C-alpha positions in Angstrom: 22.2 -33.9 -4.3 18.8 -32.5 -3.3 20.4 -30.0 -1.0 21.8 -28.2 -4.1 18.3 -27.5 -5.5 16.7 -24.1 -4.7 13.8 -24.2 -2.3 10.4 -23.8 -4.0 8.5 -22.7 -0.9 8.7 -19.2 0.4 9.8 -18.7 3.9 7.0 -18.4 6.5 7.9 -14.8 7.4 7.6 -13.8 3.7 4.1 -15.2 3.4 3.0 -13.5 6.6 4.5 -10.2 5.4 2.5 -10.4 2.1 -0.7 -11.2 3.9 -0.3 -8.5 6.5 0.6 -5.9 3.8 -2.3 -7.0 1.6 -4.8 -6.7 4.5 -3.3 -3.3 5.6 -3.6 -2.0 2.0 -7.2 -3.3 1.8 -8.1 -1.6 5.1 -6.5 1.7 4.1 -8.1 1.7 0.7 -11.6 1.0 2.1 -11.1 3.7 4.7 -10.0 6.2 2.0 -13.0 5.3 -0.1 -15.3 5.7 2.8 -14.0 9.2 3.7 -14.1 10.2 0.0 -17.8 9.2 -0.2 -18.6 10.7 3.2 -17.1 14.1 2.3 -18.9 14.2 -1.0 -22.2 13.3 0.7 -21.7 16.0 3.3 -21.2 18.6 0.6 -24.2 17.4 -1.3 -22.3 16.6 -4.5 -21.8 13.4 -6.4 -18.1 12.7 -6.7 -16.9 13.3 -10.2 -13.7 12.1 -11.9 -10.5 12.7 -10.1 -8.4 15.4 -11.8 -5.1 14.3 -13.3 -3.0 16.6 -11.1 -4.8 15.2 -8.0 -4.0 11.6 -9.2 -0.4 12.5 -9.7 -0.1 14.1 -6.3 -1.5 10.9 -4.8 0.8 8.7 -6.8 3.9 10.7 -5.6 2.7 10.4 -2.0 2.2 6.7 -2.4 5.6 6.2 -3.9 7.1 8.2 -1.0 5.3 5.9 1.5 6.5 2.8 -0.4 10.1 4.1 -0.3 9.9 4.6 3.4 8.6 1.1 4.0 11.4 -0.3 1.8 13.9 1.6 3.9 12.5 0.1 7.0 12.7 -3.3 5.5 16.3 -2.8 4.5 17.2 -2.0 8.1 19.7 0.6 7.1 18.9 2.9 10.1 18.2 6.0 8.1 16.3 8.8 9.9 
């Protein structure tokens, strides 16, 4: 009777994947912020607001990366 109930705990690989992805995202985000601040400092300017078009370009690039990661996870062998 209890075997018919869905499992409430996530598989171990799933938890490991979330933690690894979160840490990778944190590292990439901190590295990007560091380079953004460093370039602004080298040019002697205080970084202003990011322009809308620049934000849209970054969003499209991020969606493309997420799609590629999803394709890898699906294991469909696309190249």
